[in-house]
N, C-alpha and C positions, 0 to 999 in steps of 0.2 A: 412701391418699396425699392424696385432696382434704381429708378432714376434718384432718389434721395440719397442711397448709398454712392452712386457716381458723383452726384453734386458737392456731398459731404468729403468723399475723397479728393477731388478736385480743390475743394477750400482749403483741405489739410494741407496739400502738396504748395499751394499758393502761400500758405501761411509758413511752411519751412522755407521755401525761396527768398520769402520777404525777411525772416531772420537769420539768414543765413549770409547777410550781405557784407561786405567787406569790412576793414576796420578803417576808421576816420584815420586823416594822416594826424591828428592830435595823439591818437592812439597808437600809432606806428611811431611816431617821435617819442613819445612817454615810454613804450617799450624799449627803445632804444637808449634811451636815457637811463633806465633801469638796469639795463644790462653794464652799459658801460661803467655808472657809477657803483655797481656792486663788484665789478672788476677792479675799477679804482680802490675802494674799500679793502678787497681783500690785500692788494698789492701795498697799500699804505698799512694797512694792519700788519703787515710781514714785516714792513721796512721798519716799524717801529721796534718790533719784539726784536728783530735783527741788529738795532741802531746801539745796542749795548754790549752784544758780544761779537759782532761782524759787520762794523761798520761800511765795508766794502760792498757786502750785499746789499746793504741800505742803500748806498749811493746808485749801486745795481738798479733797485726797484726805484728810487727816483729818477733815474733815467728813463724805466718805461711811463711813468707819468708823464715825462716832458714830451714823449715821444707819441703819445696819444692825443698831444694837444689838436692836432688835425681833425680828430674825430669831434674834439670838442666843437673845433670851431666850424665845422660840416653842420652840427646838430644846430649851432646858434644859428646859423645862415638859414637853416629850414624852420625854424622856431620865427625868426624873424619875418619871412615870407607869409606868414600865417596873418589872417586878419587880425586886427589890434583885440577885438572881443576873446577871439579862440585863443591868442596868446595869453590873455588874462586867465582864463580857463586854464589853461596847460599850466602857467606858473602856478595857479594856486594850489593847483594838484599834486604839483611836484613841492611845493613848500610843506604840504601835509603828508609826504610818502613818509614811509619808515626808513627807505634808505637813505634819503636827504637828512634826516635827523640823525642818524648815523655817520653819516659825512662830517656832519656840524660838530658831532661830538667829537671827531678825530684832530679837529681843527684845534681843541682846547688842549 
């Protein structure tokens, strides 16, 4: 009985270690893209709201978007460094995301 309990605990610990593996590179990139795009959505929504009443604030918000271009370029480089199949999977995941749909709706 004691031996099976030790083996069972050992298997449980092993299962926990296997399940606690780090995020894949695509998951990290996706998370950064999601955070970045959500920040940009907030900035763009604020700019749209301010455009009618305070054009200077809207222009400042657009300056923030342009300043973030380097972050976008960094993410793009990291995506292009992935193998083609993983790039395609990431692209599909991004297209299906709710935040990308929100960003697309702001373009209209």
